[in-house]
VMD Tcl script that draws the C-alpha trace (Angstrom):
set ca {
  {1.56 29.57 -41.53}
  {4.04 31.05 -38.79}
  {1.11 30.96 -36.33}
  {0.96 27.21 -37.22}
  {4.77 26.68 -36.18}
  {4.35 29.06 -33.17}
  {1.38 26.65 -31.84}
  {3.83 23.15 -32.78}
  {6.59 24.86 -30.86}
  {4.69 25.58 -27.47}
  {3.22 21.93 -28.32}
  {6.41 20.45 -28.17}
  {7.83 22.51 -25.22}
  {5.30 21.18 -23.59}
  {5.35 17.71 -24.01}
  {9.48 17.78 -23.43}
  {8.75 19.70 -20.20}
  {5.99 16.99 -18.86}
  {8.72 14.03 -19.71}
  {10.94 15.89 -17.74}
  {9.03 16.13 -14.85}
  {7.78 12.48 -15.53}
  {11.53 11.26 -15.35}
  {12.83 13.52 -12.44}
  {9.62 11.93 -10.36}
  {10.33 8.40 -11.43}
  {13.87 9.00 -10.66}
  {12.98 10.51 -6.95}
  {11.05 7.77 -6.42}
  {13.37 4.94 -7.54}
  {13.94 2.42 -4.68}
  {12.14 4.25 -2.11}
  {9.82 1.42 -2.00}
  {12.37 -1.44 -1.85}
  {12.53 -3.35 1.15}
  {16.04 -3.36 2.49}
  {17.85 -6.08 4.10}
  {20.75 -4.54 5.15}
  {21.64 -4.76 8.95}
  {18.25 -6.68 9.64}
  {18.71 -10.01 8.46}
  {15.46 -10.04 7.28}
  {13.16 -7.88 5.00}
  {11.41 -5.09 6.23}
  {8.64 -5.89 4.55}
  {8.37 -9.56 5.82}
  {6.45 -10.56 8.75}
  {7.71 -10.72 12.40}
  {7.69 -14.37 12.96}
  {7.73 -13.87 16.55}
  {4.95 -11.56 16.69}
  {3.16 -13.92 14.51}
  {3.62 -16.54 16.91}
  {2.53 -14.92 19.59}
  {-0.91 -13.71 17.92}
  {-1.20 -17.32 16.92}
  {-0.72 -18.78 20.72}
  {-3.46 -15.96 21.67}
  {-5.95 -16.78 19.09}
  {-5.39 -20.59 19.88}
  {-6.06 -19.95 23.69}
  {-9.71 -18.01 22.78}
  {-12.87 -19.64 23.95}
  {-14.88 -19.61 21.25}
  {-17.85 -22.13 22.27}
  {-19.92 -19.67 22.94}
  {-19.72 -17.69 20.34}
  {-22.66 -19.32 18.04}
  {-25.39 -18.13 21.42}
  {-23.52 -14.49 21.39}
  {-24.56 -14.00 17.72}
  {-27.84 -15.00 18.06}
  {-28.68 -12.65 20.80}
  {-27.10 -10.08 18.80}
  {-29.21 -11.17 15.51}
  {-32.45 -10.84 18.12}
  {-31.31 -7.12 19.50}
  {-30.95 -5.93 15.89}
  {-34.31 -7.46 14.57}
  {-35.97 -5.77 17.21}
}
mol new
graphics top color blue
foreach p $ca { graphics top sphere $p radius 0.5 }
foreach p [lrange $ca 0 end-1] q [lrange $ca 1 end] { graphics top cylinder $p $q radius 0.2 }
display resetview
């Protein structure tokens, strides 16, 4: 009977320690992945619209007319 009480106490102690460790972990992580807007005027996670516009302009300026012929040539080289 004493052995059973001792093992129950050990199990409860382990559960309490695990709960405290989990609580400390989540407390430490609280707000770490938030998107602050203070001082920037925008969220850190939101895209920069000027950079997006630059990429879009670059993509619009690309000549993709010969892309099909290029892909056909690549397929021929791979199949050899």
